[in-house]
C-alpha positions as CSV (number, residue, x, y, z in Angstrom):
1,M,7.4,-18.2,-1.4
2,S,3.8,-17.1,-1.0
3,N,3.4,-19.2,2.2
4,L,6.5,-17.6,3.7
5,K,5.2,-14.2,2.8
6,G,1.9,-15.1,4.5
7,V,3.7,-16.2,7.6
8,I,5.8,-12.9,7.7
9,R,2.6,-10.9,7.2
10,G,0.9,-12.8,10.0
11,M,3.7,-12.0,12.3
12,K,3.6,-8.3,11.3
13,N,-0.2,-8.2,12.0
14,M,0.3,-9.4,15.6
15,G,-0.6,-6.7,18.0
16,Y,-3.0,-5.0,15.6
17,E,-6.8,-4.9,16.1
18,P,-8.9,-6.9,13.5
19,I,-10.1,-3.7,11.8
20,E,-6.5,-2.5,11.4
21,I,-5.6,-5.8,9.9
22,K,-8.4,-5.4,7.4
23,V,-7.2,-2.0,6.4
24,R,-3.6,-3.3,6.1
25,E,-4.9,-6.2,3.9
26,A,-6.9,-3.8,1.6
27,T,-3.8,-1.6,1.2
28,S,-1.2,-4.3,1.0
29,N,1.6,-4.8,-1.7
30,D,-0.1,-7.8,-3.2
31,A,-0.3,-7.8,-7.0
32,W,-4.1,-7.6,-7.0
33,G,-6.7,-5.2,-5.7
34,A,-8.7,-5.6,-2.5
35,K,-11.9,-7.6,-2.7
36,T,-15.1,-5.6,-2.7
37,T,-16.3,-7.7,0.2
38,L,-13.3,-6.6,2.3
39,M,-13.8,-3.0,1.4
40,A,-17.5,-3.2,2.3
41,E,-16.6,-4.6,5.7
42,I,-14.3,-1.6,6.3
43,A,-17.1,0.7,5.1
44,R,-19.5,-0.7,7.6
45,A,-16.9,-0.3,10.3
46,T,-16.8,3.5,9.7
47,N,-20.1,3.5,11.5
48,D,-18.7,1.8,14.6
49,H,-17.2,4.4,17.0
50,K,-15.2,1.7,18.7
51,E,-13.4,0.7,15.5
52,Y,-13.4,4.0,13.6
53,N,-10.4,5.7,15.1
54,K,-8.1,2.8,14.6
55,L,-9.4,2.2,11.1
56,F,-8.9,5.8,10.1
57,A,-5.4,6.1,11.7
58,M,-4.2,3.0,9.9
59,L,-5.6,4.2,6.6
60,W,-4.0,7.6,6.9
61,K,-0.7,5.9,7.9
62,R,-0.8,3.9,4.6
63,L,-1.6,7.1,2.6
64,K,1.4,8.9,4.1
65,D,3.8,6.0,3.4
66,D,5.4,7.7,0.5
67,A,8.3,5.2,0.3
68,N,5.8,2.5,-0.7
69,V,3.8,3.5,-3.8
70,L,1.4,0.6,-3.5
71,H,0.5,1.6,0.0
72,V,-0.3,5.1,-1.2
73,Q,-2.2,4.0,-4.3
74,K,-4.3,1.4,-2.5
75,A,-5.0,3.8,0.3
76,M,-6.4,6.3,-2.2
77,I,-8.5,3.6,-3.8
78,L,-9.9,2.7,-0.4
79,I,-10.6,6.3,0.5
80,E,-12.5,6.7,-2.8
81,Y,-14.6,3.7,-1.9
82,L,-15.3,4.9,1.6
83,L,-16.3,8.3,0.4
84,R,-19.0,6.6,-1.6
85,N,-19.9,3.9,0.9
86,G,-18.7,4.9,4.4
87,S,-20.1,7.1,7.1
88,D,-20.6,10.9,7.1
89,R,-17.9,11.1,9.7
90,F,-15.4,9.6,7.3
91,I,-16.2,12.3,4.8
92,R,-15.8,15.1,7.4
93,D,-12.4,13.7,8.5
94,V,-11.1,13.4,5.0
95,K,-12.1,17.0,4.3
96,D,-10.3,18.1,7.4
97,R,-7.1,16.4,6.0
98,I,-7.6,17.2,2.4
99,E,-4.1,18.8,2.2
100,T,-2.6,15.3,2.5
101,I,-4.4,14.3,-0.6
102,E,-3.6,17.6,-2.3
103,R,0.1,16.8,-1.8
104,K,-0.3,13.5,-3.6
105,K,-0.9,15.5,-6.8
106,R,2.8,16.0,-6.9
107,Y,3.7,12.5,-5.8
108,T,6.8,10.8,-7.2
109,A,8.0,7.2,-6.7
110,R,11.1,6.7,-4.7
111,S,11.9,3.8,-7.0
112,S,12.9,4.1,-10.6
113,K,11.2,0.8,-11.5
114,L,8.8,1.3,-14.5
115,D,5.9,-0.2,-12.6
116,D,6.4,2.2,-9.6
117,V,6.8,5.2,-11.9
118,E,3.5,4.3,-13.7
119,R,1.8,3.8,-10.4
120,A,3.0,7.2,-9.2
121,T,1.4,8.7,-12.2
122,Q,-1.9,6.9,-11.3
123,V,-1.5,8.2,-7.7
124,R,-1.3,11.8,-9.0
125,R,-4.4,11.3,-11.2
126,K,-6.3,9.7,-8.4
127,A,-5.4,12.5,-6.0
128,A,-6.8,15.1,-8.5
129,A,-10.0,13.0,-9.0
130,L,-10.5,12.7,-5.2
131,I,-10.0,16.4,-4.7
132,A,-12.6,17.0,-7.4
133,L,-15.1,14.6,-5.8
134,I,-14.6,15.9,-2.2
135,S,-15.0,19.5,-3.4
136,D,-18.3,18.8,-5.2
137,E,-21.0,18.1,-2.6
138,K,-23.8,17.4,-5.1
139,R,-21.7,15.0,-7.1
140,L,-20.6,13.2,-3.9
141,M,-24.2,12.9,-2.8
142,R,-25.2,11.5,-6.1
143,E,-22.4,8.9,-6.1
144,R,-23.3,7.9,-2.5
145,Q,-26.9,7.4,-3.6
146,T,-25.8,5.3,-6.6
147,A,-23.6,3.2,-4.2
148,D,-26.7,2.7,-2.0
149,R,-28.8,1.5,-4.9
150,I,-26.1,-0.9,-6.0
151,K,-25.9,-2.3,-2.4
152,G,-29.7,-2.7,-2.4
153,V,-29.6,-4.7,-5.6
154,K,-26.7,-6.8,-4.4
155,N,-28.5,-7.6,-1.2
156,S,-31.7,-8.5,-3.1
157,A,-29.8,-10.8,-5.4
158,V,-28.1,-12.5,-2.5
159,S,-31.3,-13.2,-0.7
160,S,-33.2,-14.3,-3.8
161,D,-30.5,-16.5,-5.3
162,N,-29.0,-17.6,-2.0
163,Y,-25.5,-17.5,-3.5
164,S,-22.2,-16.5,-2.0
165,G,-18.7,-15.7,-3.4
166,S,-20.0,-15.0,-6.9
167,G,-21.1,-12.0,-8.9
168,Y,-20.8,-8.7,-7.2
169,S,-20.0,-9.9,-3.7
170,G,-16.7,-11.4,-4.6
171,R,-15.5,-8.8,-7.1
172,T,-12.3,-6.8,-6.8
173,Y,-12.6,-3.1,-6.4
174,N,-9.9,-1.3,-8.6
175,G,-10.9,2.3,-8.2
176,Q,-14.4,1.9,-9.6
177,I,-17.8,0.8,-8.4
178,H,-18.6,-2.5,-10.2
179,G,-22.1,-3.4,-11.2
180,P,-23.8,-6.6,-10.0
181,S,-23.4,-10.0,-11.6
182,P,-25.3,-10.8,-14.9
183,E,-27.8,-12.8,-12.8
184,A,-28.5,-9.8,-10.6
185,K,-28.8,-7.6,-13.7
186,K,-31.6,-9.8,-15.1
187,K,-33.5,-9.5,-11.9
188,K,-33.1,-5.8,-11.6
189,K,-33.2,-4.4,-15.1
190,E,-34.7,-1.2,-14.0
191,V,-31.7,-0.1,-12.1
192,E,-28.8,1.5,-14.1
193,Y,-25.3,1.4,-12.8
194,E,-22.7,4.1,-13.2
195,D,-19.1,3.0,-13.5
196,E,-16.4,5.2,-12.0
197,D,-12.7,5.5,-13.2
198,E,-10.3,2.6,-12.7
199,D,-7.0,2.0,-11.1
200,E,-4.6,-0.9,-10.5
201,D,-2.5,-2.3,-7.7
202,E,0.5,-4.6,-6.7
203,D,3.1,-6.6,-4.6
204,E,4.3,-7.2,-0.8
205,D,3.0,-6.3,2.7
């Protein structure tokens, strides 16, 4: 079943640019959150003017897909990550469209499934949290600085341990910034990490 699903998704992705496919993958209906490595790639792409417009348009399309609660929820989780790790331009563009996020504070699921109803509640909470973050310049700056420190430690751990796919680099981002692996913590005890609030995700394209 999963193989068939992969084939169908591959067909749907035909015609999209690579960065659009990454955004679609990060905001898919799969029963797990997007990998931190994938979200980090998208964050780096916010600094590329050739990729940025397609990236942002696809992300906002997912955010406005109210019929699919997982698209909405995962889009908000990605927005939160990019506010902390993406470009200044991304922050400006989100602020210019803040009313879209504001409306999600009243979001209700189209489905009566218990999972969707619970996720709709999480969407409303996440919308309120995003509005608070976007509206507080000093807090947003602090959280971006924290994210930069975490990236610095992660890069240091990768270069010194020469590892891949373990610890921080392969973790799933579920609405919070995760700290590094235990190995990286031992190497960088002087750095403290601040966890953010958490969300979950789920199932289909």
